Jmol script that loads the backbone (N, CA, C; Angstrom):
load data "model"
ATOM      1  N   MET A   1       0.396   8.836  11.017  1.00  0.00           N
ATOM      2  CA  MET A   1       0.605   9.897  10.182  1.00  0.00           C
ATOM      3  C   MET A   1       1.392  10.895  10.774  1.00  0.00           C
ATOM      4  N   THR A   2       2.507  11.524  10.014  1.00  0.00           N
ATOM      5  CA  THR A   2       3.127  12.609  10.748  1.00  0.00           C
ATOM      6  C   THR A   2       3.126  13.817   9.671  1.00  0.00           C
ATOM      7  N   VAL A   3       2.623  14.860  10.291  1.00  0.00           N
ATOM      8  CA  VAL A   3       2.778  16.174   9.498  1.00  0.00           C
ATOM      9  C   VAL A   3       3.470  17.129  10.152  1.00  0.00           C
ATOM     10  N   ASP A   4       5.001  17.383   9.070  1.00  0.00           N
ATOM     11  CA  ASP A   4       5.903  18.387   9.769  1.00  0.00           C
ATOM     12  C   ASP A   4       5.604  19.641   8.844  1.00  0.00           C
ATOM     13  N   ILE A   5       5.201  20.322   9.313  1.00  0.00           N
ATOM     14  CA  ILE A   5       5.048  21.816   8.844  1.00  0.00           C
ATOM     15  C   ILE A   5       6.340  22.614   8.382  1.00  0.00           C
ATOM     16  N   ALA A   6       7.290  22.410   9.433  1.00  0.00           N
ATOM     17  CA  ALA A   6       8.307  22.951   8.916  1.00  0.00           C
ATOM     18  C   ALA A   6       9.084  22.390   7.637  1.00  0.00           C
ATOM     19  N   ALA A   7       8.751  21.147   7.295  1.00  0.00           N
ATOM     20  CA  ALA A   7       9.563  20.422   6.429  1.00  0.00           C
ATOM     21  C   ALA A   7       8.487  20.424   5.194  1.00  0.00           C
ATOM     22  N   ARG A   8       7.384  20.855   5.241  1.00  0.00           N
ATOM     23  CA  ARG A   8       6.232  20.781   4.321  1.00  0.00           C
ATOM     24  C   ARG A   8       6.002  19.382   4.169  1.00  0.00           C
ATOM     25  N   SER A   9       5.798  18.503   4.838  1.00  0.00           N
ATOM     26  CA  SER A   9       5.858  16.856   4.407  1.00  0.00           C
ATOM     27  C   SER A   9       4.400  16.273   5.417  1.00  0.00           C
ATOM     28  N   ILE A  10       3.785  15.411   4.651  1.00  0.00           N
ATOM     29  CA  ILE A  10       3.127  14.494   5.265  1.00  0.00           C
ATOM     30  C   ILE A  10       3.604  13.252   5.125  1.00  0.00           C
ATOM     31  N   GLU A  11       3.541  12.403   6.029  1.00  0.00           N
ATOM     32  CA  GLU A  11       4.022  11.362   5.894  1.00  0.00           C
ATOM     33  C   GLU A  11       3.196  10.110   6.586  1.00  0.00           C
ATOM     34  N   LEU A  12       2.991   8.949   5.964  1.00  0.00           N
ATOM     35  CA  LEU A  12       1.613   7.940   6.374  1.00  0.00           C
ATOM     36  C   LEU A  12       2.567   6.680   6.597  1.00  0.00           C
ATOM     37  N   HIS A  13       2.320   6.518   8.138  1.00  0.00           N
ATOM     38  CA  HIS A  13       3.130   5.246   8.451  1.00  0.00           C
ATOM     39  C   HIS A  13       2.030   3.960   8.570  1.00  0.00           C
ATOM     40  N   VAL A  14       1.952   3.360   7.187  1.00  0.00           N
ATOM     41  CA  VAL A  14       1.416   2.122   6.970  1.00  0.00           C
ATOM     42  C   VAL A  14       1.999   1.404   6.131  1.00  0.00           C
ATOM     43  N   ASP A  15       2.273  -0.154   6.276  1.00  0.00           N
ATOM     44  CA  ASP A  15       2.866  -0.870   5.568  1.00  0.00           C
ATOM     45  C   ASP A  15       2.222  -0.875   4.017  1.00  0.00           C
ATOM     46  N   GLU A  16       3.284  -1.407   3.072  1.00  0.00           N
ATOM     47  CA  GLU A  16       2.664  -1.064   1.652  1.00  0.00           C
ATOM     48  C   GLU A  16       2.042  -2.613   1.555  1.00  0.00           C
ATOM     49  N   GLU A  17       1.869  -3.688   2.553  1.00  0.00           N
ATOM     50  CA  GLU A  17       1.123  -4.590   2.191  1.00  0.00           C
ATOM     51  C   GLU A  17      -0.393  -4.451   2.630  1.00  0.00           C
ATOM     52  N   VAL A  18      -0.306  -3.348   3.804  1.00  0.00           N
ATOM     53  CA  VAL A  18      -1.895  -2.953   4.147  1.00  0.00           C
ATOM     54  C   VAL A  18      -2.487  -2.079   3.326  1.00  0.00           C
ATOM     55  N   LEU A  19      -1.603  -1.392   2.767  1.00  0.00           N
ATOM     56  CA  LEU A  19      -2.033  -0.545   1.752  1.00  0.00           C
ATOM     57  C   LEU A  19      -2.577  -1.045   0.446  1.00  0.00           C
ATOM     58  N   ALA A  20      -1.999  -2.074  -0.098  1.00  0.00           N
ATOM     59  CA  ALA A  20      -2.141  -2.846  -1.329  1.00  0.00           C
ATOM     60  C   ALA A  20      -3.384  -3.740  -0.998  1.00  0.00           C
ATOM     61  N   GLU A  21      -3.716  -4.075   0.243  1.00  0.00           N
ATOM     62  CA  GLU A  21      -5.214  -4.740   0.728  1.00  0.00           C
ATOM     63  C   GLU A  21      -6.126  -3.872   0.475  1.00  0.00           C
ATOM     64  N   ARG A  22      -5.849  -2.493   1.034  1.00  0.00           N
ATOM     65  CA  ARG A  22      -6.645  -1.708   0.936  1.00  0.00           C
ATOM     66  C   ARG A  22      -7.181  -1.279  -0.325  1.00  0.00           C
ATOM     67  N   ARG A  23      -6.358  -1.011  -0.927  1.00  0.00           N
ATOM     68  CA  ARG A  23      -6.548  -0.622  -2.374  1.00  0.00           C
ATOM     69  C   ARG A  23      -7.211  -1.551  -3.209  1.00  0.00           C
ATOM     70  N   LYS A  24      -7.008  -3.203  -3.183  1.00  0.00           N
ATOM     71  CA  LYS A  24      -7.727  -4.038  -3.759  1.00  0.00           C
ATOM     72  C   LYS A  24      -9.544  -4.002  -3.463  1.00  0.00           C
ATOM     73  N   SER A  25      -9.570  -3.555  -2.157  1.00  0.00           N
ATOM     74  CA  SER A  25     -10.944  -3.855  -1.519  1.00  0.00           C
ATOM     75  C   SER A  25     -11.644  -2.681  -2.080  1.00  0.00           C
ATOM     76  N   TRP A  26     -11.114  -1.502  -2.314  1.00  0.00           N
ATOM     77  CA  TRP A  26     -11.879  -0.034  -2.329  1.00  0.00           C
ATOM     78  C   TRP A  26     -12.412  -0.287  -3.540  1.00  0.00           C
ATOM     79  N   THR A  27     -13.590   0.740  -3.485  1.00  0.00           N
ATOM     80  CA  THR A  27     -14.443   0.769  -4.729  1.00  0.00           C
ATOM     81  C   THR A  27     -14.620   2.172  -4.758  1.00  0.00           C
ATOM     82  N   LEU A  28     -15.197   2.807  -5.882  1.00  0.00           N
ATOM     83  CA  LEU A  28     -15.582   3.937  -5.952  1.00  0.00           C
ATOM     84  C   LEU A  28     -16.679   4.310  -5.742  1.00  0.00           C
ATOM     85  N   PRO A  29     -16.660   5.411  -4.592  1.00  0.00           N
ATOM     86  CA  PRO A  29     -18.144   6.056  -3.784  1.00  0.00           C
ATOM     87  C   PRO A  29     -18.956   6.545  -4.863  1.00  0.00           C
ATOM     88  N   GLU A  30     -20.152   6.428  -4.770  1.00  0.00           N
ATOM     89  CA  GLU A  30     -21.113   7.162  -5.614  1.00  0.00           C
ATOM     90  C   GLU A  30     -21.157   8.504  -5.603  1.00  0.00           C
ATOM     91  N   ASN A  31     -21.439   8.899  -6.606  1.00  0.00           N
ATOM     92  CA  ASN A  31     -21.342  10.693  -6.690  1.00  0.00           C
ATOM     93  C   ASN A  31     -22.541  11.251  -6.206  1.00  0.00           C
ATOM     94  N   HIS A  32     -22.188  11.888  -5.008  1.00  0.00           N
ATOM     95  CA  HIS A  32     -23.062  12.833  -4.297  1.00  0.00           C
ATOM     96  C   HIS A  32     -22.833  14.249  -4.555  1.00  0.00           C
ATOM     97  N   ARG A  33     -23.888  14.849  -4.823  1.00  0.00           N
ATOM     98  CA  ARG A  33     -23.570  16.503  -5.178  1.00  0.00           C
ATOM     99  C   ARG A  33     -23.532  16.875  -3.613  1.00  0.00           C
ATOM    100  N   LEU A  34     -22.433  17.896  -3.387  1.00  0.00           N
ATOM    101  CA  LEU A  34     -22.294  18.453  -2.205  1.00  0.00           C
ATOM    102  C   LEU A  34     -22.877  19.932  -2.122  1.00  0.00           C
ATOM    103  N   THR A  35     -23.533  20.213  -1.081  1.00  0.00           N
ATOM    104  CA  THR A  35     -24.017  21.512  -1.256  1.00  0.00           C
ATOM    105  C   THR A  35     -23.586  22.373   0.070  1.00  0.00           C
ATOM    106  N   GLY A  36     -23.645  23.379  -0.109  1.00  0.00           N
ATOM    107  CA  GLY A  36     -23.545  24.450   1.041  1.00  0.00           C
ATOM    108  C   GLY A  36     -22.058  24.730   1.651  1.00  0.00           C
ATOM    109  N   VAL A  37     -21.970  24.944   2.713  1.00  0.00           N
ATOM    110  CA  VAL A  37     -20.385  24.911   2.944  1.00  0.00           C
ATOM    111  C   VAL A  37     -19.460  24.007   2.586  1.00  0.00           C
ATOM    112  N   LEU A  38     -19.801  22.675   2.782  1.00  0.00           N
ATOM    113  CA  LEU A  38     -19.279  21.373   2.411  1.00  0.00           C
ATOM    114  C   LEU A  38     -18.499  21.273   0.918  1.00  0.00           C
ATOM    115  N   GLY A  39     -20.038  21.677   0.580  1.00  0.00           N
ATOM    116  CA  GLY A  39     -19.656  21.892  -1.059  1.00  0.00           C
ATOM    117  C   GLY A  39     -18.953  22.768  -1.588  1.00  0.00           C
ATOM    118  N   LYS A  40     -19.162  23.956  -1.184  1.00  0.00           N
ATOM    119  CA  LYS A  40     -17.988  25.081  -1.635  1.00  0.00           C
ATOM    120  C   LYS A  40     -16.804  24.775  -1.329  1.00  0.00           C
ATOM    121  N   TYR A  41     -16.321  23.907   0.016  1.00  0.00           N
ATOM    122  CA  TYR A  41     -15.014  23.620   0.325  1.00  0.00           C
ATOM    123  C   TYR A  41     -14.814  22.669  -0.693  1.00  0.00           C
ATOM    124  N   ALA A  42     -15.375  21.682  -0.873  1.00  0.00           N
ATOM    125  CA  ALA A  42     -14.881  20.564  -1.844  1.00  0.00           C
ATOM    126  C   ALA A  42     -14.418  21.033  -3.371  1.00  0.00           C
ATOM    127  N   LYS A  43     -15.326  22.210  -3.937  1.00  0.00           N
ATOM    128  CA  LYS A  43     -15.079  22.574  -5.067  1.00  0.00           C
ATOM    129  C   LYS A  43     -13.966  23.646  -4.963  1.00  0.00           C
ATOM    130  N   LEU A  44     -13.473  24.487  -4.073  1.00  0.00           N
ATOM    131  CA  LEU A  44     -12.297  25.047  -4.189  1.00  0.00           C
ATOM    132  C   LEU A  44     -11.241  25.179  -3.006  1.00  0.00           C
ATOM    133  N   VAL A  45     -11.245  24.108  -2.262  1.00  0.00           N
ATOM    134  CA  VAL A  45     -10.205  24.038  -1.612  1.00  0.00           C
ATOM    135  C   VAL A  45      -8.929  23.423  -2.155  1.00  0.00           C
ATOM    136  N   GLN A  46      -7.762  23.787  -1.631  1.00  0.00           N
ATOM    137  CA  GLN A  46      -6.234  23.325  -2.680  1.00  0.00           C
ATOM    138  C   GLN A  46      -6.112  22.359  -1.924  1.00  0.00           C
ATOM    139  N   SER A  47      -4.882  21.361  -2.360  1.00  0.00           N
ATOM    140  CA  SER A  47      -4.106  20.503  -1.943  1.00  0.00           C
ATOM    141  C   SER A  47      -3.380  20.717  -0.590  1.00  0.00           C
ATOM    142  N   ALA A  48      -3.504  19.470  -0.011  1.00  0.00           N
ATOM    143  CA  ALA A  48      -2.507  19.381   1.329  1.00  0.00           C
ATOM    144  C   ALA A  48      -1.402  20.273   1.217  1.00  0.00           C
ATOM    145  N   SER A  49      -0.253  19.990   0.130  1.00  0.00           N
ATOM    146  CA  SER A  49       1.081  20.831  -0.299  1.00  0.00           C
ATOM    147  C   SER A  49       0.887  22.167  -0.537  1.00  0.00           C
ATOM    148  N   LYS A  50      -0.320  22.430  -0.508  1.00  0.00           N
ATOM    149  CA  LYS A  50      -0.509  24.219  -0.631  1.00  0.00           C
ATOM    150  C   LYS A  50      -1.269  24.639   0.430  1.00  0.00           C
ATOM    151  N   GLY A  51      -1.432  23.838   1.673  1.00  0.00           N
ATOM    152  CA  GLY A  51      -2.094  24.101   2.940  1.00  0.00           C
ATOM    153  C   GLY A  51      -3.540  23.965   2.713  1.00  0.00           C
ATOM    154  N   ALA A  52      -4.248  23.561   1.755  1.00  0.00           N
ATOM    155  CA  ALA A  52      -5.196  22.983   2.208  1.00  0.00           C
ATOM    156  C   ALA A  52      -6.395  23.969   2.479  1.00  0.00           C
ATOM    157  N   VAL A  53      -6.033  25.282   1.950  1.00  0.00           N
ATOM    158  CA  VAL A  53      -7.028  26.542   1.966  1.00  0.00           C
ATOM    159  C   VAL A  53      -7.866  26.661   1.064  1.00  0.00           C
ATOM    160  N   CYS A  54      -9.099  27.445   1.370  1.00  0.00           N
ATOM    161  CA  CYS A  54     -10.165  27.475   0.438  1.00  0.00           C
ATOM    162  C   CYS A  54     -10.050  28.826   0.034  1.00  0.00           C
ATOM    163  N   PHE A  55     -10.278  29.022  -1.249  1.00  0.00           N
ATOM    164  CA  PHE A  55     -10.290  30.656  -1.878  1.00  0.00           C
ATOM    165  C   PHE A  55     -11.495  30.823  -2.426  1.00  0.00           C
TER     166      PHE A  55
END
end "model"
wireframe off; spacefill off
backbone 0.3
color backbone group
């Protein structure tokens, strides 16, 4: 993975075949209610393209 702050980009260095295989075997995790600081972060954090900051 390459994170280029100046170019505001994140690049994943994994072959499409590997990603396709991972997507096939992926299942939706159980919905656990998060509490405390981690719960606050999960509710309020912005996307990585916006800096992943918490407001």
